[in-house]
Every structure is written in C-alpha cells, then in structure tokens.
C-alpha positions as CSV (number, residue, x, y, z in Angstrom):
1,X,90.9,32.1,-40.1
2,X,92.3,35.3,-40.6
3,X,91.7,38.1,-38.4
4,X,89.2,40.3,-41.1
5,X,90.8,43.8,-42.4
6,X,89.4,46.8,-41.3
7,X,88.9,49.5,-43.7
8,X,90.9,52.6,-43.2
9,X,90.5,56.2,-44.1
10,X,91.9,59.5,-43.9
11,X,90.6,62.8,-42.3
12,X,90.3,65.4,-44.7
13,X,91.3,68.0,-42.3
14,X,94.0,66.5,-39.7
15,X,95.5,63.9,-42.4
16,X,95.2,61.4,-39.7
17,X,94.5,57.6,-40.7
18,X,91.6,56.0,-38.6
19,X,89.4,53.1,-39.1
20,X,86.5,54.2,-41.5
21,X,84.0,53.4,-38.6
22,X,85.5,56.2,-36.3
23,X,85.0,58.9,-39.0
24,X,82.0,61.0,-40.0
25,X,81.4,61.0,-44.0
26,X,80.2,64.0,-45.9
27,X,78.7,62.8,-49.2
28,X,77.8,64.7,-52.8
29,X,75.4,62.7,-54.0
30,X,75.2,61.9,-57.8
31,X,72.5,65.1,-58.2
32,X,74.9,67.3,-56.6
33,X,74.1,67.6,-52.9
34,X,76.4,67.7,-49.9
35,X,75.0,66.0,-46.7
36,X,76.5,64.0,-44.1
37,X,76.1,60.4,-44.1
38,X,76.4,58.9,-41.0
39,X,75.5,55.2,-42.2
40,X,78.4,55.4,-44.8
41,X,76.5,53.8,-47.3
42,X,74.6,56.5,-49.4
43,X,76.2,56.6,-53.2
44,X,78.2,59.6,-54.5
45,X,81.7,60.8,-53.8
46,X,82.8,60.9,-50.2
47,X,84.9,62.9,-47.7
48,X,86.0,61.9,-44.2
49,X,86.5,63.6,-40.9
50,X,87.0,63.3,-37.4
51,X,84.0,63.5,-35.1
52,X,85.6,67.0,-33.9
53,X,84.3,70.3,-34.5
54,X,88.0,71.4,-34.3
55,X,88.2,69.3,-37.5
56,X,85.7,70.3,-39.2
57,X,86.8,74.1,-38.9
58,X,90.0,73.2,-40.1
59,X,88.7,71.4,-43.3
60,X,86.4,74.7,-43.9
61,X,89.3,76.8,-43.3
62,X,91.2,74.8,-45.7
63,X,88.5,74.0,-48.2
64,X,89.3,70.6,-48.0
65,X,86.0,69.5,-48.7
66,X,86.1,71.2,-52.6
67,X,89.2,69.5,-53.2
68,X,87.8,66.0,-52.0
69,X,84.2,66.5,-53.5
70,X,85.7,67.8,-56.2
71,X,82.9,70.6,-56.1
72,X,83.2,74.2,-55.1
73,X,81.3,74.5,-51.7
74,X,80.1,77.6,-51.0
75,X,79.7,79.5,-47.3
76,X,76.2,78.8,-46.9
77,X,76.6,74.8,-47.4
78,X,79.3,75.1,-44.9
79,X,77.4,76.8,-42.4
80,X,74.8,74.2,-43.3
81,X,76.8,71.0,-43.0
82,X,78.1,72.7,-40.1
83,X,74.9,72.5,-38.0
84,X,74.6,69.3,-39.3
85,X,77.8,68.0,-37.7
86,X,77.5,69.4,-34.6
87,X,74.0,67.9,-34.2
88,X,75.0,64.6,-36.1
89,X,78.3,64.5,-33.6
90,X,76.3,64.0,-30.6
91,X,74.5,60.7,-32.6
92,X,77.8,59.3,-33.8
93,X,79.1,59.4,-30.5
94,X,76.7,57.5,-28.8
95,X,76.5,54.9,-31.7
96,X,80.3,54.7,-31.3
97,X,80.0,54.0,-27.5
98,X,77.3,51.4,-28.4
99,X,79.3,49.7,-31.1
100,X,82.4,49.7,-28.4
101,X,80.2,47.8,-25.8
102,X,79.1,45.4,-28.5
103,X,82.7,45.0,-29.4
104,X,83.5,44.5,-25.3
105,X,80.7,41.8,-24.5
106,X,81.9,39.4,-27.4
C-alpha cells in the first residue's frame, strides 16, 4: 500500500510550504466574516499562516490576508484577529504536541 499523501499549504507571510496540519487557517466565510479556523474545516476562502506571531505581523504589514482572502481587511479586523491568533496559538501548539505524541505511539 502506498503511503498517504500529506496536503501541503503555503504560509501567506513567509511563503514557506508546510503540511496543512502545521498551519493555522484564517477563513472568510460566505457571509464575509473573517475568523480563525483551528479545525481547518469551516466553509469559505482560507489563508494559511505559520503558528508564529512574527508571521502574523508580517502578514498584517504586507496585507497578505487582503490578497489571499480577496477582500479588503480593515485595521480593527486585523487587531481582533491578532488577539484571537495569540490566544489560538497556545491551543494550536498544544494540539500539535498531542498529535505528535499520538504519531510516536503507532
């Protein structure tokens, strides 16, 4: 049996290709709401970002979300996303470590 193909995505800030599960997804819902999607399954247009605050700041500075999500993103949305990102970063790192432990156990 062939090994399973791991989906790759590119960070919108640093342009580094990584496995999809190692990136945090920012999604624009069909209603136009921009949020962080830790499950990676919410409907809408997505942009992927490394789990680093430095990458978030670079994306904010270069307006990478506007290009990736194809809508203008206001400063207050960036501020809200930054707060959510910092909160989600800890949760994301914890789930990644749990996943690594599960992979080691096989």
